A tleap script that builds the chain and sets N, CA, C and O, in Angstrom:
source leaprc.protein.ff14SB
mol = sequence {
  NMET ASP ILE ILE ALA THR ASP LYS ALA PRO
  ALA ALA ILE GLY PRO TYR SER GLN ALA VAL
  LYS ALA ASP GLY PHE ILE PHE CYS SER GLY
  GLN LEU GLY ILE ASP PRO VAL THR GLY MET
  LEU VAL GLY ASP ASP ILE GLU SER GLN THR
  ARG GLN VAL LEU ASN ASN ILE ARG ALA LEU
  LEU GLY ALA CYS GLY LEU ASP LEU THR THR
  VAL VAL LYS THR THR ILE PHE LEU ALA ASP
  LEU ASP ASN PHE PRO VAL VAL ASN ALA ILE
  TYR GLY LYS GLU PHE GLY ASP HIE THR PRO
  ALA ARG ALA THR VAL GLU VAL SER ARG LEU
  PRO LEU ASP ALA LEU ILE GLU ILE GLU CYS
  ILE ALA GLN MET ARG LYS VAL THR ARG CALA
}
set mol.1.N position { 0.937 -0.985 0.306 }
set mol.1.CA position { -0.035 0.013 0.273 }
set mol.1.C position { 0.687 1.411 0.223 }
set mol.1.O position { 1.260 1.895 1.199 }
set mol.2.N position { 0.618 1.896 -0.777 }
set mol.2.CA position { 1.490 4.047 -1.224 }
set mol.2.C position { 0.565 4.940 -0.443 }
set mol.2.O position { -0.651 4.751 -0.425 }
set mol.3.N position { 0.936 5.546 -0.043 }
set mol.3.CA position { 0.283 6.403 0.669 }
set mol.3.C position { 0.095 7.411 -0.045 }
set mol.3.O position { 1.045 8.134 0.256 }
set mol.4.N position { -0.830 8.223 -1.201 }
set mol.4.CA position { -1.217 9.804 -1.412 }
set mol.4.C position { -1.200 10.767 -0.602 }
set mol.4.O position { -2.212 10.692 0.095 }
set mol.5.N position { -0.369 11.927 -0.239 }
set mol.5.CA position { -0.734 13.076 -0.265 }
set mol.5.C position { -0.364 13.857 -0.765 }
set mol.5.O position { 0.574 13.840 -1.562 }
set mol.6.N position { -1.449 15.379 -0.197 }
set mol.6.CA position { -1.141 16.209 -1.702 }
set mol.6.C position { -1.716 17.430 -0.663 }
set mol.6.O position { -2.554 17.324 0.233 }
set mol.7.N position { -0.930 18.670 -1.131 }
set mol.7.CA position { -1.490 19.794 -0.070 }
set mol.7.C position { -2.674 20.543 -0.538 }
set mol.7.O position { -3.260 21.367 0.164 }
set mol.8.N position { -3.175 20.074 -2.357 }
set mol.8.CA position { -3.967 20.911 -2.545 }
set mol.8.C position { -5.283 20.332 -2.423 }
set mol.8.O position { -6.249 20.866 -2.968 }
set mol.9.N position { -5.385 19.270 -1.740 }
set mol.9.CA position { -6.688 18.563 -0.682 }
set mol.9.C position { -6.560 18.797 0.810 }
set mol.9.O position { -5.405 18.790 1.237 }
set mol.10.N position { -7.605 19.019 1.736 }
set mol.10.CA position { -7.586 18.972 2.891 }
set mol.10.C position { -6.527 17.961 3.579 }
set mol.10.O position { -6.416 16.756 3.352 }
set mol.11.N position { -5.891 18.633 4.341 }
set mol.11.CA position { -5.103 17.526 5.517 }
set mol.11.C position { -6.105 16.342 5.791 }
set mol.11.O position { -7.215 16.390 5.261 }
set mol.12.N position { -5.832 15.505 6.428 }
set mol.12.CA position { -6.133 14.272 7.147 }
set mol.12.C position { -6.521 15.443 8.530 }
set mol.12.O position { -6.014 16.512 8.868 }
set mol.13.N position { -7.839 14.489 9.157 }
set mol.13.CA position { -7.663 15.742 10.537 }
set mol.13.C position { -8.310 14.118 11.342 }
set mol.13.O position { -9.466 14.137 11.764 }
set mol.14.N position { -7.671 13.129 11.449 }
set mol.14.CA position { -6.852 12.040 11.949 }
set mol.14.C position { -6.315 10.974 11.526 }
set mol.14.O position { -6.296 10.877 10.299 }
set mol.15.N position { -5.708 9.833 12.314 }
set mol.15.CA position { -4.945 8.942 12.473 }
set mol.15.C position { -5.606 8.072 10.559 }
set mol.15.O position { -6.235 7.019 10.660 }
set mol.16.N position { -5.413 8.522 9.420 }
set mol.16.CA position { -5.897 7.976 7.734 }
set mol.16.C position { -4.936 8.631 7.026 }
set mol.16.O position { -4.286 9.562 7.502 }
set mol.17.N position { -4.811 8.238 5.999 }
set mol.17.CA position { -4.596 9.161 4.797 }
set mol.17.C position { -5.532 9.206 3.796 }
set mol.17.O position { -6.491 8.498 3.490 }
set mol.18.N position { -4.761 10.748 3.118 }
set mol.18.CA position { -5.628 10.905 2.787 }
set mol.18.C position { -6.008 9.847 1.146 }
set mol.18.O position { -7.181 9.756 0.782 }
set mol.19.N position { -5.218 9.361 0.579 }
set mol.19.CA position { -5.506 7.941 -0.296 }
set mol.19.C position { -4.391 7.314 0.020 }
set mol.19.O position { -3.315 7.535 0.574 }
set mol.20.N position { -5.322 5.955 -0.811 }
set mol.20.CA position { -4.178 4.914 -0.731 }
set mol.20.C position { -4.108 4.559 -2.008 }
set mol.20.O position { -5.160 4.084 -2.435 }
set mol.21.N position { -3.348 4.616 -2.664 }
set mol.21.CA position { -2.913 3.289 -3.702 }
set mol.21.C position { -2.683 1.897 -2.894 }
set mol.21.O position { -1.997 1.783 -1.878 }
set mol.22.N position { -3.544 0.649 -3.688 }
set mol.22.CA position { -3.483 -0.368 -3.721 }
set mol.22.C position { -3.757 -0.813 -4.645 }
set mol.22.O position { -4.858 -0.410 -5.022 }
set mol.23.N position { -3.013 -1.944 -5.700 }
set mol.23.CA position { -3.044 -3.588 -6.400 }
set mol.23.C position { -4.000 -2.436 -7.083 }
set mol.23.O position { -5.146 -2.437 -6.634 }
set mol.24.N position { -3.764 -1.612 -7.932 }
set mol.24.CA position { -4.099 -1.141 -9.049 }
set mol.24.C position { -5.647 -0.345 -9.205 }
set mol.24.O position { -6.433 -0.333 -10.153 }
set mol.25.N position { -5.714 0.309 -7.841 }
set mol.25.CA position { -6.568 1.143 -7.421 }
set mol.25.C position { -6.683 2.420 -6.138 }
set mol.25.O position { -6.485 2.201 -4.943 }
set mol.26.N position { -7.001 3.584 -6.659 }
set mol.26.CA position { -6.908 4.378 -5.771 }
set mol.26.C position { -8.058 4.401 -4.810 }
set mol.26.O position { -9.112 4.362 -5.446 }
set mol.27.N position { -8.282 4.458 -3.297 }
set mol.27.CA position { -8.992 4.413 -2.054 }
set mol.27.C position { -8.869 6.061 -1.676 }
set mol.27.O position { -7.847 6.364 -1.060 }
set mol.28.N position { -9.679 6.990 -1.945 }
set mol.28.CA position { -10.129 8.114 -1.354 }
set mol.28.C position { -10.970 8.124 -0.112 }
set mol.28.O position { -12.174 7.979 0.099 }
set mol.29.N position { -9.662 8.397 0.813 }
set mol.29.CA position { -10.696 8.608 2.124 }
set mol.29.C position { -11.966 9.509 1.521 }
set mol.29.O position { -11.897 9.852 0.341 }
set mol.30.N position { -13.192 9.916 2.367 }
set mol.30.CA position { -14.124 10.541 2.306 }
set mol.30.C position { -13.233 12.210 2.256 }
set mol.30.O position { -12.143 12.450 2.773 }
set mol.31.N position { -14.286 13.362 1.313 }
set mol.31.CA position { -13.882 14.329 1.598 }
set mol.31.C position { -14.892 15.299 1.034 }
set mol.31.O position { -15.561 15.480 0.017 }
set mol.32.N position { -14.539 16.093 2.818 }
set mol.32.CA position { -15.703 16.929 2.728 }
set mol.32.C position { -15.213 18.278 2.130 }
set mol.32.O position { -14.059 18.668 1.949 }
set mol.33.N position { -16.196 18.779 1.918 }
set mol.33.CA position { -16.045 21.088 1.634 }
set mol.33.C position { -15.241 21.573 1.841 }
set mol.33.O position { -15.207 22.770 1.557 }
set mol.34.N position { -14.004 20.887 2.519 }
set mol.34.CA position { -12.823 21.900 2.839 }
set mol.34.C position { -12.116 22.390 2.382 }
set mol.34.O position { -11.307 21.585 1.922 }
set mol.35.N position { -11.762 23.752 2.102 }
set mol.35.CA position { -10.925 24.530 1.430 }
set mol.35.C position { -9.701 24.416 2.108 }
set mol.35.O position { -9.716 24.670 3.313 }
set mol.36.N position { -8.307 23.982 1.411 }
set mol.36.CA position { -7.276 23.351 2.118 }
set mol.36.C position { -6.575 23.797 2.614 }
set mol.36.O position { -5.879 23.319 3.509 }
set mol.37.N position { -6.543 25.341 1.970 }
set mol.37.CA position { -5.584 26.400 2.217 }
set mol.37.C position { -6.307 26.928 4.037 }
set mol.37.O position { -5.673 27.057 5.085 }
set mol.38.N position { -7.471 27.078 3.837 }
set mol.38.CA position { -8.040 27.476 5.178 }
set mol.38.C position { -8.301 26.743 6.456 }
set mol.38.O position { -8.392 27.036 7.648 }
set mol.39.N position { -8.410 25.335 5.489 }
set mol.39.CA position { -8.913 24.480 6.887 }
set mol.39.C position { -10.379 24.813 6.860 }
set mol.39.O position { -10.809 24.396 7.935 }
set mol.40.N position { -11.071 25.192 6.381 }
set mol.40.CA position { -12.492 26.083 6.757 }
set mol.40.C position { -13.750 24.907 5.799 }
set mol.40.O position { -13.460 24.014 5.002 }
set mol.41.N position { -14.915 25.282 6.191 }
set mol.41.CA position { -15.602 24.449 5.144 }
set mol.41.C position { -16.138 25.739 4.546 }
set mol.41.O position { -16.448 26.778 5.129 }
set mol.42.N position { -16.187 25.377 2.959 }
set mol.42.CA position { -16.378 26.590 1.834 }
set mol.42.C position { -17.611 27.403 2.596 }
set mol.42.O position { -17.382 28.563 2.938 }
set mol.43.N position { -18.288 27.100 2.738 }
set mol.43.CA position { -19.787 27.505 3.159 }
set mol.43.C position { -20.614 26.841 3.417 }
set mol.43.O position { -20.490 25.702 2.966 }
set mol.44.N position { -21.930 27.131 4.278 }
set mol.44.CA position { -23.197 26.981 4.918 }
set mol.44.C position { -23.996 25.705 4.575 }
set mol.44.O position { -24.469 24.814 5.282 }
set mol.45.N position { -23.979 26.000 2.810 }
set mol.45.CA position { -24.807 25.437 2.068 }
set mol.45.C position { -24.326 24.432 1.213 }
set mol.45.O position { -23.126 24.315 0.963 }
set mol.46.N position { -25.572 23.383 0.554 }
set mol.46.CA position { -25.008 22.322 0.172 }
set mol.46.C position { -23.947 22.447 -1.482 }
set mol.46.O position { -23.178 21.563 -1.862 }
set mol.47.N position { -24.228 23.857 -2.257 }
set mol.47.CA position { -23.499 23.284 -3.124 }
set mol.47.C position { -22.113 24.074 -3.026 }
set mol.47.O position { -21.091 23.658 -3.571 }
set mol.48.N position { -22.182 25.379 -2.197 }
set mol.48.CA position { -20.451 25.181 -2.360 }
set mol.48.C position { -19.997 23.957 -1.787 }
set mol.48.O position { -19.006 23.521 -2.375 }
set mol.49.N position { -20.498 23.075 -0.584 }
set mol.49.CA position { -19.893 22.348 -0.009 }
set mol.49.C position { -19.667 20.884 -0.789 }
set mol.49.O position { -18.866 19.985 -0.537 }
set mol.50.N position { -20.767 21.003 -1.919 }
set mol.50.CA position { -20.468 19.693 -3.503 }
set mol.50.C position { -19.438 19.882 -3.852 }
set mol.50.O position { -18.508 19.079 -3.775 }
set mol.51.N position { -19.406 20.828 -4.241 }
set mol.51.CA position { -18.582 21.963 -5.228 }
set mol.51.C position { -17.018 21.454 -4.923 }
set mol.51.O position { -16.183 20.854 -5.600 }
set mol.52.N position { -17.039 21.951 -3.675 }
set mol.52.CA position { -16.089 21.502 -3.017 }
set mol.52.C position { -15.393 20.402 -3.011 }
set mol.52.O position { -14.388 20.368 -3.720 }
set mol.53.N position { -15.839 18.978 -2.033 }
set mol.53.CA position { -15.830 18.275 -2.128 }
set mol.53.C position { -15.048 17.702 -4.021 }
set mol.53.O position { -13.934 17.379 -4.435 }
set mol.54.N position { -15.881 17.799 -4.383 }
set mol.54.CA position { -15.392 17.552 -5.825 }
set mol.54.C position { -13.522 17.628 -5.832 }
set mol.54.O position { -12.503 17.034 -5.480 }
set mol.55.N position { -13.962 18.641 -6.408 }
set mol.55.CA position { -12.635 19.707 -6.308 }
set mol.55.C position { -11.813 18.622 -5.722 }
set mol.55.O position { -11.354 17.694 -6.389 }
set mol.56.N position { -11.623 18.800 -4.261 }
set mol.56.CA position { -10.804 17.970 -3.706 }
set mol.56.C position { -10.356 16.489 -4.158 }
set mol.56.O position { -9.192 16.108 -4.279 }
set mol.57.N position { -11.486 15.760 -4.376 }
set mol.57.CA position { -11.579 14.671 -5.331 }
set mol.57.C position { -10.327 14.691 -6.274 }
set mol.57.O position { -9.204 14.191 -6.329 }
set mol.58.N position { -11.100 15.509 -6.960 }
set mol.58.CA position { -10.223 16.096 -8.920 }
set mol.58.C position { -8.031 16.388 -7.911 }
set mol.58.O position { -6.995 15.971 -8.428 }
set mol.59.N position { -8.092 16.982 -6.861 }
set mol.59.CA position { -6.688 17.685 -6.156 }
set mol.59.C position { -6.359 15.981 -5.665 }
set mol.59.O position { -5.169 15.819 -5.933 }
set mol.60.N position { -6.927 14.652 -5.059 }
set mol.60.CA position { -6.388 13.495 -5.043 }
set mol.60.C position { -6.781 12.689 -5.833 }
set mol.60.O position { -6.729 11.580 -5.301 }
set mol.61.N position { -7.264 12.619 -7.124 }
set mol.61.CA position { -6.968 11.896 -8.260 }
set mol.61.C position { -5.417 12.664 -8.765 }
set mol.61.O position { -4.387 11.991 -8.795 }
set mol.62.N position { -5.427 14.142 -9.143 }
set mol.62.CA position { -4.367 14.894 -10.007 }
set mol.62.C position { -3.353 14.565 -9.592 }
set mol.62.O position { -2.360 14.586 -10.320 }
set mol.63.N position { -3.252 13.921 -7.519 }
set mol.63.CA position { -1.840 13.836 -7.605 }
set mol.63.C position { -0.907 12.479 -7.736 }
set mol.63.O position { 0.255 12.177 -7.464 }
set mol.64.N position { -2.475 11.600 -8.505 }
set mol.64.CA position { -1.456 10.407 -8.863 }
set mol.64.C position { -1.267 10.385 -10.680 }
set mol.64.O position { -0.458 9.577 -11.136 }
set mol.65.N position { -1.975 11.220 -11.563 }
set mol.65.CA position { -2.174 11.297 -12.410 }
set mol.65.C position { -3.160 10.982 -13.292 }
set mol.65.O position { -3.073 10.538 -14.437 }
set mol.66.N position { -4.612 11.410 -12.279 }
set mol.66.CA position { -5.909 10.662 -12.492 }
set mol.66.C position { -6.670 11.827 -12.578 }
set mol.66.O position { -6.399 12.881 -12.004 }
set mol.67.N position { -7.675 11.612 -13.339 }
set mol.67.CA position { -9.164 12.564 -13.325 }
set mol.67.C position { -10.036 11.464 -12.763 }
set mol.67.O position { -9.884 10.277 -12.475 }
set mol.68.N position { -11.488 12.785 -12.711 }
set mol.68.CA position { -12.513 11.842 -12.413 }
set mol.68.C position { -13.271 10.194 -13.245 }
set mol.68.O position { -13.965 9.272 -12.818 }
set mol.69.N position { -12.599 10.571 -14.706 }
set mol.69.CA position { -12.935 9.463 -15.492 }
set mol.69.C position { -12.709 8.550 -15.220 }
set mol.69.O position { -13.337 7.667 -15.805 }
set mol.70.N position { -11.628 8.095 -14.115 }
set mol.70.CA position { -10.783 6.757 -13.656 }
set mol.70.C position { -11.411 6.271 -12.856 }
set mol.70.O position { -11.302 5.072 -12.603 }
set mol.71.N position { -12.625 7.430 -11.947 }
set mol.71.CA position { -13.636 6.734 -10.422 }
set mol.71.C position { -14.217 5.470 -11.236 }
set mol.71.O position { -14.292 5.250 -12.445 }
set mol.72.N position { -14.623 4.678 -10.030 }
set mol.72.CA position { -15.219 3.042 -11.009 }
set mol.72.C position { -16.677 2.948 -9.848 }
set mol.72.O position { -17.726 2.354 -10.099 }
set mol.73.N position { -16.224 4.028 -8.045 }
set mol.73.CA position { -17.219 3.468 -7.430 }
set mol.73.C position { -17.283 5.066 -6.381 }
set mol.73.O position { -16.233 5.253 -5.766 }
set mol.74.N position { -18.252 6.022 -6.187 }
set mol.74.CA position { -18.419 6.441 -5.224 }
set mol.74.C position { -19.491 6.186 -3.700 }
set mol.74.O position { -20.440 5.437 -3.928 }
set mol.75.N position { -19.456 6.418 -3.075 }
set mol.75.CA position { -19.906 6.799 -1.862 }
set mol.75.C position { -20.446 8.276 -1.563 }
set mol.75.O position { -19.672 9.225 -1.436 }
set mol.76.N position { -21.750 8.388 -1.468 }
set mol.76.CA position { -22.105 9.972 -0.708 }
set mol.76.C position { -22.811 9.591 0.330 }
set mol.76.O position { -23.464 8.568 0.536 }
set mol.77.N position { -22.558 10.762 1.122 }
set mol.77.CA position { -22.743 10.655 2.911 }
set mol.77.C position { -23.535 12.102 2.588 }
set mol.77.O position { -23.032 13.113 2.098 }
set mol.78.N position { -25.021 11.881 3.041 }
set mol.78.CA position { -25.677 13.359 3.091 }
set mol.78.C position { -25.867 13.772 4.001 }
set mol.78.O position { -25.228 12.844 4.496 }
set mol.79.N position { -26.275 14.559 5.175 }
set mol.79.CA position { -25.962 14.777 5.745 }
set mol.79.C position { -28.083 15.116 6.748 }
set mol.79.O position { -28.622 15.029 7.851 }
set mol.80.N position { -28.525 15.642 4.732 }
set mol.80.CA position { -29.985 16.102 4.746 }
set mol.80.C position { -30.421 15.036 3.121 }
set mol.80.O position { -30.260 15.532 2.006 }
set mol.81.N position { -30.916 13.711 3.293 }
set mol.81.CA position { -31.370 13.759 1.864 }
set mol.81.C position { -32.121 14.335 1.164 }
set mol.81.O position { -32.094 14.172 -0.056 }
set mol.82.N position { -33.141 15.308 1.883 }
set mol.82.CA position { -33.951 16.187 0.643 }
set mol.82.C position { -32.939 16.982 0.264 }
set mol.82.O position { -33.588 18.009 0.064 }
set mol.83.N position { -31.457 17.364 -0.064 }
set mol.83.CA position { -30.402 17.715 -0.889 }
set mol.83.C position { -30.175 16.768 -2.368 }
set mol.83.O position { -29.613 17.015 -3.435 }
set mol.84.N position { -30.806 15.754 -1.908 }
set mol.84.CA position { -30.121 14.906 -2.888 }
set mol.84.C position { -30.292 15.521 -4.653 }
set mol.84.O position { -29.481 15.303 -5.553 }
set mol.85.N position { -31.805 16.454 -4.785 }
set mol.85.CA position { -31.327 16.753 -6.165 }
set mol.85.C position { -30.775 17.152 -6.897 }
set mol.85.O position { -30.462 16.938 -8.068 }
set mol.86.N position { -30.472 18.489 -5.387 }
set mol.86.CA position { -29.314 19.677 -5.754 }
set mol.86.C position { -27.566 18.363 -5.872 }
set mol.86.O position { -26.881 18.156 -6.874 }
set mol.87.N position { -27.397 17.807 -4.554 }
set mol.87.CA position { -26.375 17.244 -4.829 }
set mol.87.C position { -26.138 16.449 -6.681 }
set mol.87.O position { -25.106 16.593 -7.336 }
set mol.88.N position { -27.135 15.817 -7.065 }
set mol.88.CA position { -27.053 14.770 -7.930 }
set mol.88.C position { -26.989 15.601 -9.445 }
set mol.88.O position { -26.551 15.138 -10.499 }
set mol.89.N position { -27.576 16.998 -9.210 }
set mol.89.CA position { -27.276 17.815 -10.456 }
set mol.89.C position { -26.208 17.326 -10.939 }
set mol.89.O position { -25.975 16.520 -11.840 }
set mol.90.N position { -25.052 18.417 -9.615 }
set mol.90.CA position { -23.796 19.836 -9.385 }
set mol.90.C position { -23.034 18.002 -9.404 }
set mol.90.O position { -21.804 18.056 -9.377 }
set mol.91.N position { -23.467 16.877 -9.435 }
set mol.91.CA position { -22.566 15.757 -9.523 }
set mol.91.C position { -22.812 14.856 -11.076 }
set mol.91.O position { -22.137 13.903 -11.466 }
set mol.92.N position { -24.000 15.509 -11.782 }
set mol.92.CA position { -23.585 14.909 -12.636 }
set mol.92.C position { -23.608 15.642 -13.617 }
set mol.92.O position { -23.976 15.193 -14.703 }
set mol.93.N position { -23.322 16.602 -13.505 }
set mol.93.CA position { -22.477 17.984 -14.465 }
set mol.93.C position { -21.412 17.975 -13.938 }
set mol.93.O position { -21.034 19.145 -14.004 }
set mol.94.N position { -20.633 17.372 -13.424 }
set mol.94.CA position { -18.757 17.211 -13.375 }
set mol.94.C position { -18.238 15.331 -13.887 }
set mol.94.O position { -17.199 15.033 -14.476 }
set mol.95.N position { -18.746 14.880 -13.674 }
set mol.95.CA position { -19.268 13.628 -14.164 }
set mol.95.C position { -19.643 13.316 -15.995 }
set mol.95.O position { -19.208 12.360 -16.637 }
set mol.96.N position { -20.509 14.370 -16.503 }
set mol.96.CA position { -20.768 13.898 -17.496 }
set mol.96.C position { -21.698 12.519 -17.727 }
set mol.96.O position { -22.557 11.920 -17.080 }
set mol.97.N position { -20.849 12.321 -19.375 }
set mol.97.CA position { -21.260 10.643 -19.145 }
set mol.97.C position { -20.884 9.431 -18.933 }
set mol.97.O position { -21.338 8.342 -19.285 }
set mol.98.N position { -19.512 9.927 -17.976 }
set mol.98.CA position { -18.670 8.719 -17.388 }
set mol.98.C position { -19.196 8.526 -16.085 }
set mol.98.O position { -19.218 9.668 -15.626 }
set mol.99.N position { -19.471 8.041 -15.541 }
set mol.99.CA position { -21.049 7.495 -14.696 }
set mol.99.C position { -20.664 5.870 -13.529 }
set mol.99.O position { -21.505 4.976 -13.625 }
set mol.100.N position { -19.450 5.615 -12.537 }
set mol.100.CA position { -19.493 5.359 -11.556 }
set mol.100.C position { -20.928 4.297 -10.819 }
set mol.100.O position { -22.159 4.256 -10.815 }
set mol.101.N position { -19.904 3.670 -10.346 }
set mol.101.CA position { -21.223 3.234 -9.467 }
set mol.101.C position { -21.781 4.076 -8.461 }
set mol.101.O position { -21.624 5.232 -8.853 }
set mol.102.N position { -22.310 4.063 -7.446 }
set mol.102.CA position { -22.516 5.175 -6.677 }
set mol.102.C position { -23.780 4.723 -5.807 }
set mol.102.O position { -24.867 4.400 -6.285 }
set mol.103.N position { -23.474 4.754 -4.533 }
set mol.103.CA position { -24.066 4.692 -3.508 }
set mol.103.C position { -24.432 6.308 -2.612 }
set mol.103.O position { -23.452 7.027 -2.412 }
set mol.104.N position { -25.962 6.859 -2.061 }
set mol.104.CA position { -25.896 7.450 -1.854 }
set mol.104.C position { -27.119 7.092 -0.807 }
set mol.104.O position { -28.271 6.704 -1.002 }
set mol.105.N position { -26.091 7.501 0.840 }
set mol.105.CA position { -26.855 7.080 2.286 }
set mol.105.C position { -27.001 9.094 3.011 }
set mol.105.O position { -26.417 10.081 2.565 }
set mol.106.N position { -28.058 9.005 4.277 }
set mol.106.CA position { -28.473 9.867 5.045 }
set mol.106.C position { -27.554 9.282 6.621 }
set mol.106.O position { -27.647 8.207 7.213 }
set mol.107.N position { -26.846 10.294 6.870 }
set mol.107.CA position { -25.794 9.891 8.207 }
set mol.107.C position { -26.806 11.175 8.779 }
set mol.107.O position { -27.588 11.918 8.185 }
set mol.108.N position { -26.340 11.044 10.436 }
set mol.108.CA position { -27.032 11.632 11.536 }
set mol.108.C position { -25.955 12.751 11.758 }
set mol.108.O position { -26.022 13.660 12.585 }
set mol.109.N position { -25.147 12.555 11.035 }
set mol.109.CA position { -23.708 14.361 11.329 }
set mol.109.C position { -23.306 13.221 10.789 }
set mol.109.O position { -23.609 12.028 10.818 }
set mol.110.N position { -22.188 14.249 10.059 }
set mol.110.CA position { -20.499 14.115 9.503 }
set mol.110.C position { -19.595 15.115 10.203 }
set mol.110.O position { -19.903 16.138 10.815 }
set mol.111.N position { -18.298 14.525 9.947 }
set mol.111.CA position { -17.601 15.928 10.719 }
set mol.111.C position { -17.800 17.118 10.485 }
set mol.111.O position { -18.386 17.330 9.423 }
set mol.112.N position { -17.436 18.287 11.293 }
set mol.112.CA position { -17.447 19.527 11.111 }
set mol.112.C position { -18.834 20.049 11.126 }
set mol.112.O position { -18.952 21.272 11.187 }
set mol.113.N position { -19.925 19.302 11.080 }
set mol.113.CA position { -21.323 19.683 10.719 }
set mol.113.C position { -21.383 19.907 9.194 }
set mol.113.O position { -22.173 20.660 8.625 }
set mol.114.N position { -20.546 19.236 8.682 }
set mol.114.CA position { -20.773 18.885 7.086 }
set mol.114.C position { -21.636 18.883 6.779 }
set mol.114.O position { -22.407 18.636 7.707 }
set mol.115.N position { -22.428 19.129 5.287 }
set mol.115.CA position { -23.517 18.559 4.951 }
set mol.115.C position { -23.521 17.440 4.116 }
set mol.115.O position { -24.358 16.598 3.790 }
set mol.116.N position { -21.816 17.772 3.745 }
set mol.116.CA position { -21.966 16.007 2.439 }
set mol.116.C position { -20.687 15.579 2.235 }
set mol.116.O position { -20.025 16.529 1.816 }
set mol.117.N position { -19.891 14.369 2.360 }
set mol.117.CA position { -18.851 14.207 2.165 }
set mol.117.C position { -18.768 12.513 1.071 }
set mol.117.O position { -19.738 11.757 1.008 }
set mol.118.N position { -18.107 12.376 0.708 }
set mol.118.CA position { -18.002 11.500 -0.658 }
set mol.118.C position { -16.385 11.196 -0.827 }
set mol.118.O position { -15.422 11.930 -1.054 }
set mol.119.N position { -16.551 9.614 -0.586 }
set mol.119.CA position { -15.713 9.208 -1.025 }
set mol.119.C position { -15.264 8.023 -2.573 }
set mol.119.O position { -16.037 7.288 -3.188 }
set mol.120.N position { -14.253 8.173 -2.729 }
set mol.120.CA position { -14.598 7.116 -3.665 }
set mol.120.C position { -13.496 5.706 -4.024 }
set mol.120.O position { -13.146 4.892 -3.170 }
set mol.121.N position { -13.074 5.675 -5.512 }
set mol.121.CA position { -12.693 4.560 -5.593 }
set mol.121.C position { -12.169 4.625 -7.189 }
set mol.121.O position { -13.131 4.289 -7.878 }
set mol.122.N position { -11.321 4.848 -7.809 }
set mol.122.CA position { -10.314 5.120 -8.572 }
set mol.122.C position { -9.539 4.257 -9.466 }
set mol.122.O position { -8.553 3.964 -8.789 }
set mol.123.N position { -9.430 3.691 -10.595 }
set mol.123.CA position { -8.626 2.456 -10.629 }
set mol.123.C position { -7.801 3.453 -11.858 }
set mol.123.O position { -8.437 4.172 -12.629 }
set mol.124.N position { -6.444 3.354 -11.870 }
set mol.124.CA position { -5.028 3.628 -12.456 }
set mol.124.C position { -5.194 2.938 -13.532 }
set mol.124.O position { -5.889 1.925 -13.596 }
set mol.125.N position { -4.365 3.598 -14.750 }
set mol.125.CA position { -4.718 3.533 -15.961 }
set mol.125.C position { -3.539 2.466 -16.269 }
set mol.125.O position { -2.535 2.327 -15.570 }
set mol.126.N position { -3.908 1.588 -17.685 }
set mol.126.CA position { -2.733 1.014 -17.417 }
set mol.126.C position { -1.976 1.418 -19.199 }
set mol.126.O position { -2.569 1.454 -20.277 }
set mol.127.N position { -1.006 1.581 -18.998 }
set mol.127.CA position { 0.062 1.723 -20.396 }
set mol.127.C position { -0.132 1.369 -20.784 }
set mol.127.O position { -0.498 0.362 -20.179 }
set mol.128.N position { -0.353 1.215 -22.220 }
set mol.128.CA position { -0.827 0.739 -23.673 }
set mol.128.C position { 0.694 0.850 -24.622 }
set mol.128.O position { 0.762 1.776 -25.431 }
set mol.129.N position { 1.432 0.254 -24.542 }
set mol.129.CA position { 2.739 0.090 -25.538 }
set mol.129.C position { 2.613 -0.420 -27.013 }
set mol.129.O position { 2.351 -1.456 -27.625 }
set mol.130.N position { 2.923 0.794 -27.224 }
set mol.130.CA position { 3.299 0.057 -29.242 }
set mol.130.C position { 4.132 -0.369 -29.481 }
set mol.130.O position { 4.311 -0.773 -30.630 }
savepdb mol mol.pdb
quit
């Protein structure tokens, strides 16, 4: 297992890694809508937090030379499932035609009282040589 770390995504706030690489996959820890520079949630609304979560995921994947098109599975944790339509619209726009497997669940509370957290698994691309 290789540890993935970047200052372009929020630092881990506990005894875990931002992401790890294992057996050709990248396992990204759950990301909150935290600005990596300030260490604070970007806002108290679902739109801004969702966009920041996806930016943080992009940063983690980017540290591995990957992007959202390599994501094979996501799990979305929502503090309020009534926010699902807004999250789904932003998620759909960001992922476009790439539609990884996904689960969405409502939870009683998230760290820092965030409104959303997303974790994901991405697959390393295999290099094809001519």
